[in-house]
N, C-alpha and C positions, 0 to 999 in steps of 0.2 A: 504494500500500500504506500503510495507516495504521500508526502507531507500534507498536501492540500486535501487528500482524502481523509487523513486523520482530523484535520481541522473541520471538514464538512461533517464528519461523524459526530464530533463533540458539539458542534453548533446546535444539533438537535436537542441538547440538554440545557441550552441557554434559558435563563429565567428572565423573560422580557415582557411582563404583562402590561407595562405602561407604554413602551414605545413599539412593541411588537417587531423590534429590529434585532434579530438574533445574529450573533457573531461568534465564529469559532476560530481558534488560533492553535497552531501546533509549532513546536520548537524542536529542532534536532540539536542536541548538545554536542560538544566536541567529542564525547565518548561514543556518539551514535545513538544514544537513547532518545526517545521521543516523549515530549511532555505536552499536554494539551490543556486548554482553558476555554471557557465560554463566558460571555458577559452575564453578570448577575445584577439585575436592577434592584432598586430599593425605592419605596414611595418617596423617601427623602433623596431626590435625584443625585446630589453630590456623593452620596454614600455608596453608590453602585461600584462594581468592579468590571473593568474591561477584560475581554478575552485574552489579550496579550499579557496583561498583568497577571492573570490567573495562571497562564502557562509558565511565565517566568517564576512565579512563586512556587509552583510545583517543582520546577527544575532546581531551584535553590534549596527547597525542602529536602530534595533527594541528595543534596551535597554537591551539586554541580554549579558552576558559575560562568561557563563559556558557551555562548550561542554559536552554532555553526550554520544554521539555516532557519528560516521562518516562513510560515504560510498563514494567511488570514483570509477568511471567506465570509461573505454576507450575501443576503438576497437583496442586491442593489442593482441599479441600472448600469453602473460601471464599477470596476474594482475599487473597493473602499480602503483607503489608507488608515493606518493607526492614528489615533488622536495625538496631540502634541505631547502629553504626559507619557504615553506609551512609546513614542519615538525616543524620548529621553531614556526610558527604561531599557529599550532595545540597545541603545548606544552604550549603556552602562555595562552590558554583558556581551555585546557583539562588536567585533572590529568593523571598521567602515566598509570593508569589502564583502561583508556577509550578505548573501542574497535573501531578499524578502519577496515572496510571491503573494500578490494580492489577487483574489479571485472572486467571481460571482457564482451564484448557484446555477446559473445557466451556462457556465463553461468559459467565460471570459477570464483571461489571466494577464497580469502585468507584473513583470519581475524587475526589481530595482535593488539597489544596495542601501544599507543603512545610512551611509554617508549622503546619499541623495535624498533620503527621507528627512534628515536633520543636518543640513549644512551648517557649519559653524557651531557644532554641538559644544555645550559646556562639558568639560571633562575634568578629571582629577588633576591634570597638569595645571589647570587654572588656579588651583588652591596651593600650589607649591610656593614656598618662600625662598628667597635668595639666601 
């Protein structure tokens, strides 16, 4: 099963009673393991969790911290990109050249790199002191 298929499968578990916009994400870590996440809404909207954040949390909970590949899927007219916060989260655990496949449930795909999703990303090097 390719990574987008993993994302499509977990998308079915999304809890989205308010927006009805289900999103699935799958991450392949540097070890080759696959971690998945889906969006989980809350009636207090800011308290929800994005699919990408869920997949990253599952990866970290399993003791891994390096993303090798990402896939995100939603039922949208065009491939949906991660929100700004998730772009920063992806940049935290994945190098700039990590491939991110954005997909729709009707089969459209767009592949880009983390560096294209978040140009000029804030990184640990910005916190280094002389």
